[in-house]
C-alpha positions in Angstrom: 0.0 0.0 0.0 1.4 3.4 -1.0 1.6 6.2 1.6 -1.1 8.2 -0.1 -3.4 5.1 -0.1 -2.9 4.8 3.7 -4.0 8.4 4.3 -7.1 7.8 2.1 -7.9 4.6 4.0 -7.7 6.3 7.3 -9.9 9.1 6.2 -12.6 6.9 4.6 -12.6 4.5 7.5 -13.8 7.5 9.5 -16.3 8.6 6.9 -17.8 5.2 6.8 -19.7 6.1 10.0 -21.3 9.2 8.3 -21.7 8.1 4.7 -24.4 10.6 3.6 -21.8 13.4 4.0 -19.9 11.8 1.1 -22.8 12.1 -1.3 -24.2 15.6 -1.7 -27.2 14.5 -3.8 -28.3 12.5 -0.7 -28.1 15.6 1.5 -30.4 17.4 -1.0 -33.2 15.0 -0.7 -32.3 12.2 -3.1 -32.0 8.6 -1.9 -28.4 7.6 -2.6 -29.3 4.0 -3.3 -31.8 5.3 -5.9 -29.6 8.2 -7.2 -30.6 9.2 -10.7 -26.9 9.6 -11.5 -26.0 6.1 -10.3 -28.9 4.8 -12.3 -27.8 6.6 -15.4 -24.2 5.4 -15.2 -25.2 1.8 -14.4 -27.7 1.8 -17.2 -24.9 2.5 -19.7 -23.2 -0.8 -18.7 -26.0 -2.8 -20.4 -26.0 -5.5 -17.8 -27.7 -8.9 -18.0 -28.3 -11.4 -15.2 -25.1 -13.2 -16.3 -22.8 -10.2 -16.2 -19.6 -10.1 -14.2 -19.2 -6.6 -12.7 -16.3 -4.9 -10.8 -17.4 -2.1 -8.5 -14.2 0.0 -8.0 -14.1 1.8 -4.6 -17.5 0.4 -3.8 -17.5 2.0 -0.4 -20.5 1.0 1.7 -22.3 -0.5 -1.2 -24.6 2.2 -2.5 -24.3 0.9 -6.1 -25.3 -2.7 -5.2 -29.1 -2.2 -5.2 -29.1 -0.8 -8.7 -26.7 -3.4 -9.9 -28.8 -6.1 -8.5 -31.9 -4.8 -10.3 -30.1 -6.0 -13.4 -28.4 -9.1 -12.1 -31.2 -10.4 -9.9 -28.8 -12.0 -7.5 -27.2 -13.9 -10.4 -24.0 -13.2 -12.3 -21.1 -11.9 -10.2 -20.3 -8.5 -8.5 -16.9 -7.9 -6.9 -16.7 -4.8 -4.8 -13.2 -3.5 -3.9 -12.4 -0.7 -1.5 -9.3 0.4 0.4 -11.4 1.2 3.5 -12.0 -1.9 5.6 -14.6 0.0 7.7 -16.6 0.9 4.6 -16.6 -2.8 3.6 -18.0 -3.8 7.0 -21.0 -1.6 6.3 -21.2 -3.0 2.8 -21.2 -6.5 4.2 -24.2 -5.7 6.5 -26.0 -4.2 3.5 -25.4 -7.5 1.5 -26.7 -9.6 4.4 -29.8 -7.4 4.9 -30.8 -7.9 1.2 -29.7 -11.6 1.2 -27.5 -11.1 -1.9 -25.3 -14.1 -2.6 -23.5 -13.0 -5.7 -21.3 -10.2 -4.2 -17.7 -10.7 -3.1 -15.9 -7.9 -1.2 -12.1 -7.4 -1.5 -10.2 -5.0 0.8 -7.7 -3.5 -1.6 -7.1 -0.6 -3.9 -7.7 -0.9 -7.6 -4.0 -0.4 -8.4 -3.1 -3.4 -6.2 -6.1 -5.6 -7.2 -5.1 -8.7 -9.1 -7.6 -11.1 -10.8 -7.6 -13.8 -13.5 -11.2 -12.8 -14.1 -12.0 -10.4 -16.9 -15.1 -8.3 -16.5 -18.1 -7.6 -18.7 -18.5 -4.2 -16.9 -16.6 -2.0 -14.5 -18.1 0.8 -12.5 -16.3 3.5 -10.5 -18.3 6.2 -8.7 -16.8 9.2 -7.0 -13.3 7.7 -6.8 -10.9 8.6 -9.6 -10.4 12.1 -8.1 -9.4 10.4 -4.8 -7.2 7.3 -5.6 -3.5 8.1 -5.2 -2.5 7.2 -8.8 -5.5 7.8 -11.1 -3.6 6.9 -14.3 -2.5 3.5 -12.9 -6.1 3.0 -11.8 -7.5 3.7 -15.3 -4.8 1.4 -16.8 -5.9 -1.4 -14.4 -9.5 -0.9 -15.2 -8.8 -1.1 -18.9 -6.8 -4.3 -18.5 -9.5 -6.0 -16.4 -12.2 -5.4 -19.0 -13.1 -8.0 -21.6 -13.0 -6.9 -25.2 -16.1 -4.9 -25.7 -16.5 -4.7 -21.9 -18.1 -1.5 -20.7 -16.8 1.1 -18.2 -18.9 3.8 -16.5 -18.0 6.3 -13.9 -19.3 9.3 -12.0 -16.7 12.0 -11.4 -16.6 15.2 -9.4 -15.7 18.7 -10.6 -16.5 22.4 -10.1 -19.5 23.8 -11.8 -19.4 26.1 -14.8 -23.2 26.7 -14.7 -24.7 30.0 -13.6 -25.6 30.6 -10.7 -24.2 27.3 -9.3 -20.6 28.2 -9.9 -20.9 30.8 -7.2 -20.8 27.7 -4.8 -17.4 26.6 -6.2 -15.4 28.0 -3.2 -17.6 25.9 -0.9 -17.1 22.8 -3.0 -13.3 23.4 -3.2 -13.2 23.3 0.6 -15.3 20.3 0.7 -13.2 18.5 -1.9 -10.0 19.3 0.0 -11.5 17.8 3.2 -12.2 14.6 1.3 -8.8 14.5 -0.4 -10.6 15.0 -3.7 -8.5 16.4 -6.6 -10.7 17.8 -9.3 -7.8 19.2 -11.2 -6.8 15.8 -12.6 -7.2 15.4 -16.4 -9.2 12.1 -16.0 -11.4 12.5 -19.0 -8.4 13.1 -21.4 -6.5 10.1 -20.0 -9.6 7.8 -20.5 -9.9 9.1 -24.0 -6.3 8.0 -24.6 -7.2 4.5 -23.6 -10.6 4.0 -25.1 -11.8 4.8 -28.7 -15.0 6.7 -27.9 -16.6 8.0 -24.8 -20.0 9.4 -23.9 -19.7 12.4 -21.5 -22.7 13.9 -19.7 -21.8 17.0 -17.7 -25.1 18.3 -16.5 -25.3 16.4 -13.2 -26.0 17.7 -9.8 -25.9 21.4 -10.8 -22.7 20.8 -12.7 -20.7 19.4 -9.8 -20.8 15.7 -11.1 -20.3 14.2 -14.5 -21.0 10.8 -16.0 -18.7 9.1 -18.4 -19.2 5.8 -20.2 -17.3 3.9 -22.8 -16.4 0.4 -23.9 -13.2 -1.5 -24.8 -12.7 -2.3 -28.5 -12.0 -5.8 -29.9 -8.6 -4.7 -31.2 -7.1 -3.8 -27.8 
C-alpha cells in the first residue's frame, strides 16, 4: 500500500460512520441508493443477469441495489475498496438484502489482481481520490473483456450560472475529502478508449458521468 493510499484509507474509514456526507445529492433529498446519477451510469453498462461486474471503490455498497436490479442475485459482483470500515458496512447491506453473488475485497484498484476479466466495471466518486488515477485507469482497462463496458461518476467544479458561485464551498469540501478535481481524468480515459460518452449536467454541474467500452482490437 502506498503512503497516499494509507492516508485515504484512514480518512474513509472515519467517513464510513457518516456516509451521507460523502454524497451531496443525498443531502439534498435524493435517496443515494436510488440516485438518478448512479442509475444513469449503471444503465450505460447494459448489464444482464449473467454479467460479471467490478465495482471499484465500492464504499459501503450504495451501487449494489441498482446493480442487482439488473443481475437479480445472479452473475457476479466484486466490490473492492481500500477502506475496511466501509466494507464492514457494505457486508451488512449485503446480508440485509440476502444477496449471494457479491464478493468484497479490501484493496485498492491499483493493487487488485484477478484472473477474471469483467463484462463491466463501475467507478463512482473515486478517480479524483485514488493516489494514482492513471494507474487505476490502466488497471480498469486491462481488467475489461474486449467490448467490456466502463462507466464512472466524477466530481468537478460547476461552470453553470448561478451554481458556480458555490465553487469555493465545493473546493473546501473536496479538499477535506482529499478529492482532486484538477486531474485530467477524461483526457486520459480518451487516450485508452476509442470513444466516450460524456454527460456534464449532473447535480448542478458538480458531477459528471462518463461511459465507454473496450474495443475488440485492444
